[in-house]
N, C-alpha and C positions, 0 to 999 in steps of 0.2 A: 504494500500500500504506500501511497505518497501523500504527503501533507503540504499544503502551500502556506508558508509562514514567512511574513515580512518580504514577500516577493521572491522567495527562493524555495526550491524543492528540497525537503528533508527526507532522507530515506531511513528506514530501520537499520539497525546494526545487523550485519551478516556474520554468522558464526559457523566455522567448520573445523573439523578435527582431523589431523594427520598424526596419529599417535607417535610419540608421546606429547606432541604439541597441540595447542589450541590457537586458532587464528580469529582475529576480530577485524572487521572492516566496515567503514562507513563510506559506501561507494558514491561519493560526490566530488566533483572537480570544480565546484562553484568557487570562483576567485575571491568572493567576499569572505570566505572562511580563512581564518588565520591560525586556528589551533583547534584540536579535538582531544578531549580527555575521556577515556573509557572508565566507567565505574562498573565493576563486576563482583559477583558474590560466589564464593566457594565455601561449602560447608558452613553456611550462615555467617561467614566473615567477609566484609567488604574490602576490596582493593581498588586502587586507582592506577591508571597507566596513561602516559602521554603518547598519543598516536603519531606516526610518521607519515608525512605526505608522500604519496606515490602518484604515478600516472593514472592509476585507477581509483584514486580516492585516498582515504586515511586508514592506516592499518597498524595493528600491534599484534605480536605473537607472544603467547605464554609458552616459553621453551619446553617446559616439562611439568606436567601435573604430577603431584605426589602420589605414590601408590596408595590405593584405598579411597581416593577421591571418587565419589560416585554421586548419582542423583541428577538434579536439574541445575544447569549452569545459567545464571541470569546476568544480563549486561545492558547498560544503556550508555548513551554518549551525551556529553555536554559540549556544545559547539560555541566557539568564540570567533569574533571578527578579527580583522587584521590589527585592530587597536586594542585587542584584549577584552572587549566588551562581550557580555553574554548575548548570544543570538537565539539559541533554543536548546531544549533538552529533548532527546528522542524518547519514544516509548521504549519499554523494556522488551528485549528479545531473550529467548530461552532456547536451550538445547539439552536434550537428555544425553548425558555422557555415556560413552561406551566403556564400561568398567573392565571389559575383558581385554582391551588392547591399549591401555594407557602407558604401559612400560615397554619400551622398545627392547627387543632381545636380539642378540647376535644370531645369525643363521647357524645351523648345525654344520659341522665339517662334512664335506662330501668330495668325492673324486670324480672327475670327468675325463676319461681317457687315461693314458699312462702318465704318471707323475715323474717328471724329470728331476725336479728338486723340491723337497718339502722339509720344513723344519717346524716342529710343534713346540720347540723351546722348553723341553724338559730339562735342558741344560744349555749353556751358551757354548756352542762349538766354534773354536777359533779356526777350524778348517772350513767352516761355512761362512764366517763373518769376520771382516776386518773392522776393528774399532778405531775410529778417527780420534786423533789426539792433536789438537791445535786450537789456537785462538784467532785464526785468520779472519773470522767473521763472515764467511761465505761471500766475500767480495761485496758485501752489503753494509759493512759496519755493524754487524749483529753483535749483541752484547754477551754472548756465551763463550765459555771455554769448553771445547769438547774434550772429555777425559775418558780414560779407561778405569776410573775409580769405581769400585763396586757400589758406591753410594749412587752413582749415576747410571750405570749399565749393569743390569743383573737380571736373573730369572728367579721366579718365585711361583709356588703353587702348582708345580708340575704342569706347565703349559703356557706360561706367560713371560714375555720379555718386557722389561721395564726400561724405558729411557726417561730418567727422572731429573728435572732441573732442580737445583738447590742453590740457595744464596751463597755467595762467596764473600767471606769476611776478611780474607787476607790474600795476598798474592801467593800463588803456589807454583811449584815446578811442574813440568809436564810429564811426570810419572815415568821417567826413564827414556822416553823417546818422543819424537814429534813427527806426525805424518804429513803436515802441510806447513811449509815455511813462508808462504806468500803473505803479504800484508802484516808483517811482524808476527806471524803465526806461532813462532817458537820462542821468541824473546820479545817482551813488551815492557816498555817503560812509560812513565807519565808523559814524557816528551813526545812519544809516538801517538798520543791521543788517549782516549778513555781506556782504563784498565777494566776488562770485562767483569761485571759484578755477579755473574751467574755461571755455575758449572752445569753442564748438561751432557747428553749422550747422542752419538750418531754412529750407525753401523752400515757397512757396505757389504753386499753379498759377494762371496768368492765365486760361486757358480754364475754363469751367464746364460742368456737364452737369446735366440734369434727369432723363433716362431713359437706360437703357443698361447696359452691362456695364463694370465697372472691373477692369483687370488690372494687377498690379504684379509685377515680378520683382526681388526684393531679397535681400540677404544681411545678416543682422543681426550685430552684434558681441557678443562675450562679455566680461565684466569687471564689476567692482564699480562701482556708482553709474551704470551706463548704463541708459537706458530709451528705446530707439528706438521710434518710433510712426509710423504712416501713418493719417491721418484724412481724412474729408470734412467740411468745414465749410460753413455756410450762406453763400450768395452775399450775401444781405441779412439783417441781424439784425433781423427783423421783431418779435420778441418781447423784444428787449433783448440786451445783451452776453452773452458766453459765461459760463455754459452755457445761458442761457435760450432761445436760439434753436435749440438742439440741435446734435448732431454724430453722425456715423457713424464708429465706430472700426473701421477695416479691420484693423489689426494693432497690438498693443502687446506688448512683449517685455522681460523683464528676468531 
């Protein structure tokens, strides 16, 4: 339904669920709207969220509903003009939550065809993985020191590899060797720029592939300054150093 209010068309809030997320939208591109704030209720507790303007209207995503949240979800929008004055408040919209699919789960392991290389990380095999040790910053001025310290690169739980960033409270040596000397990657002083404040982990596979299917099961972290990635890099840098010889970005997330 549509309402005519102060010469503008106001639409109801649209709700849809893609587990574990819930999406809210006020589908209006009226240029007199300067801001939209959603008011929604979960388990009889009210929350507020500032919407973001898109080409299709104003939107906000609740990234993940907590397990056990069920029942009816209610939301309405308060709309303001470009000067911050109240324009209108929409009617309340509702959605029956799908309680069976709110928590996203990793797919089960499965094989398709012959497996050329597989690692379930029951332990960290150095014959399968090279651990990068450097503070070269990825040629991007990144803030991490890649180490082979067990605090940063380790396996746990019989099937999980952890690449864990931790805060660096003092300057450290590079654990016996350095794998990348570019950009002061092996020796860094204050005169060279920032001393990296974070230690983290990066591993490169020893086996390579030319054809086939690559599958990775991974859980990425949330937090500021984190940018986990899974790449495929060339075995031989025929056209020069990175990025001249190309890369295939399987996943990047921040």
